[in-house]
MIGUVEX-180647 format. One record per residue: y, z, x of N, C-alpha, C in turn; residue in one letter. Coordinates in pm, whole numbers, plus 50000, padded with zeros to 5 digits. Layout:
YZXYZXYZXa
...
***
This chain:
573663520574891573423527874984572363531475017m
572313538575178571023539175218570393554475202t
569243554975187568753565375128568773576375246k
568753590475181569003601375260567233603675320l
566803596075347565543600275363564643588675457n
563403593775522562793583275599561113582975501i
560703572475540559123573075492558093577675608n
557153580875590555893586275668555703573775774r
555883565275761555393556775897556843559475965r
557813557975949559343562276037558933575976109q
558543583575992558713597076081557263596276148f
556473591976143555153589176251555233583076393g
556393575376372557113563176473557763570476564a
558743584776464559503590676557558893604276604l
557923607176552557393620276660556113614676749a
555783601076749555213592776855555553589376978g
556993588976933558083583377049557573593477175a
558083585977317557963590577405559233602177426a
558793611877517560383620277503561343612177592a
562813619177534563963612777585564593619677687l
565093611777764565713613977942567073625777870s
566903632977981567983645077939569623637777920p
570523642077875571683636777847572843642978002v
573293637678082574093644478141575383642978133l
575863634678126577263632678090577783630077911s
577383614577922577613611577741576583598277756s
576403597677602575163588977608575603583877462r
575653568377442576203566377271574553556277245v
574443562677067573343558177018574363554576894l
573803539376893574263533276758573933521876672a
574053522776553573073509776460574243498176454a
573703483976476574413475276532575283470376391g
576433475276357577043467176253578423465076286h
579233455376217580473455276266581353465876249g
581413475976130582233485876131581233494976152d
581853502576231580843516376279581503528676263t
580683540276236581553549876210581233559876355i
582373563176420581773569376540581913584576513k
580803592576592580783606076570580413611376669i
581623617976771581383625776879580633635776852g
579743637376959578983650676956579323658177091w
579893670877058580313675577214579393688077260v
578343694577331577853705477338577173708277469g
576613718677444576103722977617574323717677602p
574413710477732572883701177732572363703877858r
573263714577951572883715678095573873727878097s
573293741378224573823750378245572983762478134g
573783776278210573453784778119572803781377950p
573843774377890573723774377718572983761977709l
572113753577833571693741877787570523741577706g
569963749577684569083754277604569183750577468i
570523753077407570823754477281571073732477249f
571193724877372571313713477323569893703477364g
568883710877377567453705677376567353693777258e
567273699877120567103687477028568523675176992a
569113676677037570163668077030570033655977077d
569303651677148569413636377167568243630477076t
567163636177053566273636077002566583634676801w
567713646576745568083642376680569133631676619l
570073628876723570633619676703569593603076734s
568843603076778567843590376724567393591876607e
567123604076576566263600976423567443598076339t
568663607676374570183600376260569803585176274l
569733580776398570013560476410569453558176322k
567863562376307566613555176262566483555876097a
567633571776081567683568475920568513561775845n
569553554975887571013550175882570653536775971f
569293533675948569403518976072570033504675954e
569743506875861570473495975723571823502975709g
572363511775781573913512775764574093524475666g
575593534075653575553539475496576643532575449v
576573528975321577483526675193578573534875148e
579783534375231580673540475176582273536075102i
582923539974988583513532874937583383518574912g
582083513874883581613499974867581463491274995g
581233498575120581773493975230580333498875337k
579833489575400578833495475447579083493375642t
578873506675655579363509675812578003514075907y
577913508876034577383515376103577263528176148g
576323537476242576693550376233576283552076425v
577463556276492577483558676631577593567776654e
576623575876740576883589276800576903592576946v
578243595476998578593596877133577813610977189i
576743611177241576873625677278577713628877473l
578283639277424578873645077569578523661877602v
578053663377722578033675777762578973684177813d
579023697777760580203706677813579283711277981t
578413712177986577523721578101578333734378085q
578013737577955578303753877934579493759978006s
580763751178037581713755278042582803753277941d
583373759777907584643763277811585553753777857p
585803751477975586833746478030586703730078042v
585553727178064584843715478054585023708077920r
584103717377833584363713977677585553712477627a
586793713477674588273710577612588933697877707s
588263695877839588723688677875587523672977880q
586453674477826585513666877754585603657677644e
586503669877515586943664477410588263656177410t
588633662277517590403651677504589873638577587r
589153637277665588543626877709587973617177635d
586903624077537586273615477438587163608077332l
588203617677272589313614377198589903605677258i
590913602977389590793592977397590403579277459n
589213580377467588493574377558587713564677456g
587243571677344586083564977243586993567477071q
588213572877108588783573876944587623575576837n
587003587876861585783590576708586433593976593p
585903593576521586253592076345585593608776323d
584953613876376585273627376375584273633476523v
584383646776528583753649176638582603664876581v
581763664676607580963680676594580393685376696i
580133699576731579853706976815579393719576769s
578583727176846577933739776800577623746976948s
577003760576916576363768476958577843778977059s
577693789377029578303800577090580053794377067t
580913801677064582363801977081582673798477209p
581683795577300582323789177479582273776377422e
581313769577365581573752877287582613753477189t
582193757777070582843757376939584323755976964t
585193769277033586433772477009587263765977096n
587253760577208587143749877294587763733877225p
586333729877188586563714777113587013718676999v
587493725276952588073727076795589423730076830a
590113734176935591133734276975591503720377024d
591123714077085591483700477156591343690677050a
590703694576913590583683376791591623684476730c
592013698376677593403705576639594443697576695e
594863697376806595643692076876595863677976878a
594733671776863595023649676867594633648276718a
594533659476634594323650876457593263647776444g
592363653576516590903649076489589883657776380v
589173653276293588513663276208587313667876296p
587023678076283586153687076419585123693076279c
583833692076306583173704476243582043708176320i
582083722276336581023730376407580113741976357s
579553748376422578783757376331578013768276481s
577153774476448576193784876518577393790876597i
577983800276579579023808776620579463820076477a
579373832976495580253839576420580883834776373p
581613829076241582723826976177584063833076215w
583973845576197584853852676321585513852076427e
584743851276499585083847276651585933831876651a
585333821276561585903809976564587143809476478f
587193817176391588733817276312589583827076361f
589403839576393590313848176446590563847176569f
589453841476650589633839676816590783829976827g
590663820776732591753809076785592903812376656r
592903822976640594473826276585594733822876409g
593633823076347593323820676227594133836776163g
595173832276062595413840875984594343842975805k
594413852375790593433857775665594203851775557p
593673844275463594063839175331594343825875397g
595183819975517595723810075511595213799775579e
595403785575558595123774875596595363773975723k
594913781575838595423781575953594903769776048s
594153761676023594023750976069593863736876013f
594063724676048594383712675952593123703875981k
592393701276094591433695576141590003702876127w
590363714476188589163720176233588183730476122t
586733728476118585923731576008584753737976068y
584363749576045583083757076046582553764875969h
581093759775985580393768375899578923773575970f
578813791275964577743798876052577643810575939s
576913818976034576743832975981577713835376032f
578693850975969579673861176013578843876676100g
579873879676164579483890576205579553903476141a
580303900876037579823905775944578293910175852g
577893896875864576593896775809575533907175907d
575633908476007574763915176116574613930776027f
575573939576016575123951175926573993953675819a
574253947375732573743947075628572053939375648p
571983929675753571163930775789570093935475856l
571013942475956570423955976053569863968475953y
570993970775905570903983275813569533980575716v
568993971775686567553970075598566773964675671d
566393960975792565573962575869564993976475964g
566403977576015566233993676090565534004176005w
565934002575881565494011875767563854013475772g
563514002775806561944000975796561034007475915k
561594011375997561444024376092561654035776100i
561024048276166561864062076142562434058476282e
563834064576280564354066876462565944074576379t
566194081276511567344095676519568294085576473n
568724069376417569644066776388570944060776503k
570344065376619571344064876739571244048776812k
572164042576760572684029576876573374025276971v
572674021977068573844016677167574124006577189g
575304001777196575783990377188576103985377345m
576103969577344575883964877478576793952177445l
577763951777443578703943677430579693936377515l
579783920777538580553914277676581773916677593p
582633914077681584353909177680584503895377694n
583933890677607584273874977532584243872777368d
584483866077320584603862177214583753868677126a
582303863377088581133870777063581583887577042d
581873890477161581673907877192582863914277098g
583763907877066585173913677062584983913476911n
584603904976859584313899376712583283911876668a
581903913276732581253920776676581513932876693i
582293938476817582553952376850583703957476692r
584693950376696585603953376585584983952676455g
583603946276400583183944576261582023956376273g
580963956076328579703957476338579823973976378l
580363975276443580153988476519580833998776400i
581913999776341582564007776188581354007376069p
580703992676060580053989375972578863999175965a
578333998776076577314009776124577344019376069l
578594025876152578694039476132578984043675988e
579384034675907579534038875802578544042675669a
577324032475769575784034375695574934047975754e
575694054975836574914065575889574314068476058g
574584053676097574294056276205575324060076337f
575244066076471575904073976576575354062976653e
576904055376700577144042776770577624049176893v
577244044677003577054050877148577594032777216f
579194030477222579634020077298579464023277440d
579044011077515578684013377687580034004777731a
580983998077635582093993177659581563980977678g
582833974377739582683956677772582263954977913p
581933945877922581503939978028581323925578070y
581413919878137582113906778192580333899278208e
580453889178137579203877378178578603879978298n
577753874778329576743872278472576863886078525m
577003898078462576773909278568575543907078623t
575223911678709574093916878791573153930578741g
574283940678698573583955678746574233962678621d
573023965178514573363973378400573093985578409f
572893991478522572394005478536573654015278488s
574184015678463575744021678426575034024178270n
575234013578198575414011878045573644019178026q
572344014678122571314020778077571404035578084i
571964044278176571864053178181572774059878097n
573714059278028574474058977968573934060177823f
572774048777781571904049077701570724061777671f
570504063477764569604071377822569734086177792k
571164090177870571844103577825571994109677667q
572244100377629572674100077465571684096577359n
570414097377443568894097077348569234084977241g
569664075677275569564063077149568024058077184v
567844055877034566294047177007566384037076941e
567594028276950567824016976902569194008876981i
568643997177043569863992377150570273977177075v
571283974677059571793960876986573033958077114n
572513944477118573223934477227573263922177180t
574593913977264574933898577214575343897677346f
574443892377420575063890077559574643873977582p
575663869277711575463854577728573763851977770f
573343843677770571903844477745570913849977876p
571593841177972570863847578141571263862178135p
571963870878075572003884678114571393890978022d
570863888777920569443899277871568533901677955f
567693891478050566713892078085566883903778235p
568063901678277568843909978429568503927978322v
569573928278188569433940478172567953944478144f
567233936178036565983944878030565003945978116w
564893937978213564063948978341564643956378394r
565583957478425566593970178437565813979078366q
566513980778208566153988778133564443994078166a
563633984378178562193991578203562063997978334a
562563991278434562424001178545563224016978523q
564114017378475564944028678447564594037478384l
563194032078252562974042278150563564040278031g
564624031278023565254030777854564454023177765l
563434014477809562724005677727561444014277639a
561084021777740560134032577742560954040477576q
561924047877556562924054077511562794050577374q
563094037677363563754025777234562394024877154l
563214020277013561924021676932562324005776874k
563574000476870564073988076854565083983276913i
564793973376952565603959877090565913954076978m
567333948676957567693943476882568523935076987q
568603918476960569463910777058569833899776910m
571073895676999571753882576921572293872477014a
572723859776992572993849377113571903847577248k
571803861177275570073858977382568653862677291a
567533855477342566333856277304566233851277164g
567133842577140566633830877042565483820877042l
565193817377214564163808377203562863812577288f
561883807377260560523810477304560493807677459p
561213801977537561353798577688561763816877724a
563193817877680563673829877688562383840877685e
561783844477610560663850177558559323854377711l
558963838177703557813839977784558133842277935e
559713839377962560233844478104560293861278098g
559853867478012560123882078009558433885478027l
557563876477999556243882778000556133894977864g
555133904277896554713912877834555973923877791q
557143921077848558443931877766558733925477648l
558513909777662559093901977529558473905877383g
557313909777389556513911777272557213927177222y
557983923677113558413933876998560153934476974g
560713924977058561843921977060562563918276922l
563503918676896563963914076764565503906376815c
565583897176697566453890076725566643882976580t
567943877876554568333871476428568333856576429g
567783853776330567613837276314568263831276225a
568993818276243569953813676162569103798876101y
568083799676132566773787276070565853791276109w
564693787576050563703788976107562383778276049h
561453774676125561023763776042560293768275904k
559913778575873559503782175719560903783175601d
561793780675655562793783075575562673768575432f
562883772375284562313761675196563173752175191p
563903748375286565303736775302564373720575353t
565353710975371565363701675404566563696075434a
566923685075548567663684375626567953665575531s
568703662275463569203653075426569563638075493p
570223644375618570853635475763569203628175810a
568203640775806567203633575924565883633175820t
566123632575689565083631375615564043639075612g
563723652775725563153660275733562973674775662m
561693676675609561683693275576562023700575680t
562013714475682561903726975778560883725675852s
559623722175794558473725275879558283710775927a
559053700075928558843684175968559883683376108q
560963691976084561693689676209561233702476311l
560803712876297560063717676392558783714276439a
557963704776378556453691776447557183684376502e
558713678676497559063667176562559633672076674g
560643684276707560953690276831559523691976904f
558623696876833557373701076931556803689476982e
556653678576915555933664076949556943655077039t
558463653777031559593652977096559773656777186n
560243667077176560423673777295559543680577394i
558473681877335557303684977419557173706477459g
558083711077347557883724677386557953727777225k
557713744177271557733749377088558913749077012q
559073749476897559973748376815561113757576871w
562163755376835563413762976849564683765376713t
565043774376705566283773576584567353761076603q
567543755076727568143745476710567643733676611q
566363731776604566003718676559566563718776418a
566723727276324567303731976170568483731276159g
568903740476281570833744476289571503732376320a
571403725676382571493711976495571863701376372q
570273701876266570393685776191571323689076115a
571483703076075572473710375927573593703075986a
574493705376122575553699376155575063683876088v
574343676776115574333661476121574433659275923l
573773669875892573623670175737575213667475690d
576173680375728577533681875716578123673775731v
578223664175839579153654975855578813641675800v
577243638375800577253626475725577903629075566m
577423640775463578303644075349579683642975353a
580313645075453581473644675459582403631575478a
581483623375561582253612075558582083601575437l
580543604675384580463600675246581393605275120e
581963617475134582613623875064583963617275063a
584273614975169585883606875212586153595575145s
585223588875138585493576375074586013561975132g
586343571475273586943557875404586873567975525n
585473564375605585403572375731586193568675822p
587013559975805587803556375912588933561075878k
589333571275797590203580075770590383590275801d
590773593275875590413610175951591083620675858k
592083619575801592763625375660592153624575559a
591193616675532590493618875441589423626175485a
588773623175562587593628575601587993647075603i
589033649375644589433662775650589953669175504a
590343659375448590373664475264589213665775220g
587903659375271586623659175192586233674275259a
586133678275333585633690975407586373704575354l
587473699175253588443711675221587443720975138d
586833706475068585763709374887584683711374934t
583813705775056582563702175052581603712075035l
580403707674922579373713874902578283703574932q
577143712175018576073702875044574713708675070v
573733707475068572943709075069572263706375225e
571623716575286571193713675446570363719375485t
569993713175637568493724475656569063736875682a
570153743375670569723759175661570333763175532v
570503757375437570873759775342571893754375274g
572543758275179573793755175138575143756375229t
575843749875243576893747575302578043745775184v
579223757375175579863755575085581653758975165d
582483749575166583633750675219584613753975093f
584193752674978585163754374898585393770274844a
584163778274878583963791374835583373801074973n
584013792375118584083805175169585243816475213g
584873824775289585223835575319587313831475397p
587353822175436588583816675443588453802775451m
589933795975443590123779575414589423774675571p
588573764975530588073758575643586693763575687g
586063775475637584993779975694583883783175580i
582633779975605581773781075525580683786875552a
579953797475505578723804575541577423800575524t
576503805775661575203798475633574073811275657a
573293812875584572323825375604571743831975706p
571533841575750570733850975839569703856575818l
568703858075871567753866875854567003870975989v
566603885275971566043887076127564753889476144n
564323887176297562763887076315562253893376433c
561173890776439560393903076559559713890476654q
559483890676755558913880276898557593888476892w
556773883376831555363891276847553943879376923v
552963888076981552103880177045551443867976913k
551213852476998551003848076870549653847576885a
548853847876729547723850476694546893838676724a
547283826876739546503814076737547323801976816e
546753791576815548153779676898548213781577048g
548643772977064549103766877241550283775377268p
550633787577172551803791777243551873806077246y
552543812977329552303827477349553003832877245e
554213831177180554923838177113554843833376983f
554913839776873555563839176757556653841876683d
557583840676593558563846976550558493847976395l
558233860476401558103862176234559283870976192q
559433864976055560633869775977560293884675905i
560873896775905560873906375927561833912675785v
563293906075795564153909175699564723898375650s
564603896375498565793886075456566813887675340n
567503903375367568303906775289569133898075259a
570403890675336571073879375333570303864875266l
569213863575293568343850775218567113853275138a
567073861075034565783865474973565023853174898p
565593839674929564573827774891563763822575010n
564133830575153563433828075290561853838675272v
560703837275292559773844575279559693855175386p
559463866175355559083878775498557243872275534i
557323877075680555903870475703555443887075782q
556353894275782555693907375868556743920675868g
555773928975885557013944575937557343948576043d
558463953176061559053953676184558313965176249l
558003963276351557053971976406557893979176524k
557663989976543558423999976701557933991076808p
558783990276848558913987377023557663993277149y
557243985177169555943991677286555803983077349v
556143986177490555953974977557554713970677588i
554383956477593552903946377591552403945977457g
553353950777335553123946177211552093958477160g
***
């Protein structure tokens, strides 16, 4: 069986490779073997969520290099082929492209990630077609209950998901926010989508149970251009913390208006999720970005490694910066973890050309990944596994070529991850 790592020479060759061209529709990356495992990878690589897919082509190339000699499963050697498909950040297109992929390429397994707008329609298409699907990077409640899952039941035969949960945010925030003196008044800015609805149902009562007074500005539609009503509502109620889960392009609109109308000056903590995950978003905000807080589902200082790519977390960050030409993002490790899970499931199946065997292997799969242990055998729901989440604060980089640094400030849910700094009150300009 091919080893699950690459040597220093291979890593150096990958790190020194030229930047890969953008994926516009689909791309096939394959090893040359008679019997080949087909992995369909459906994700946003253009459009408003395109930043989530920046690492995908590079990681696919890395996987191909790592398994250049094939992978031995059940006494047989298989090549590994990755078929990249772009959703263009559109849920309708995600569903259609997945159906086209299944009908045209007959993949053995499909993987997807990055917000319910991607994971849910891809999973639904796979469930309908009887194709095993593994997804990540969306609150598991939004994936499971958002698709009609019933508590305690194996609601889906073919679709599996591992990620942080909406229920993780409250203990993480309570731990972090408690390190700063505030009036414990929290403004909630939640969109009318799968993420917003899942968070509204779970996070608000959990925060209230911990003694926070919550002011929900009400659901709004994604791509809203005017947040003045919500901002004035928060100002009038004297909130010192705002928590938001917006579609990524919406946060800069809200935050610039918050600064113009005086809300930013009133706040001590501006906590984001879904938006504010990537350096490019902060760079676009300039001095308004210093001190913003965001959760992290992976960080370059995680004490973990990716078997499928053969890299430690530090090497994944380094490889991303070398090959993509940008500062590392959470996607480098999070997407590597999806590859870790799919390769482990294929090997555990005993026959990667048997879709039912792959699904059966996923029911009880336990595997170490770039984000930590993924354990479907002991997840909160059948077909669901959890992954860790830490809270971070964007600060001005002390050195190096980049403007911002992402510091881990709370590890209540992942005590093995090192704390890098204390949470500091928000001040415009840092």
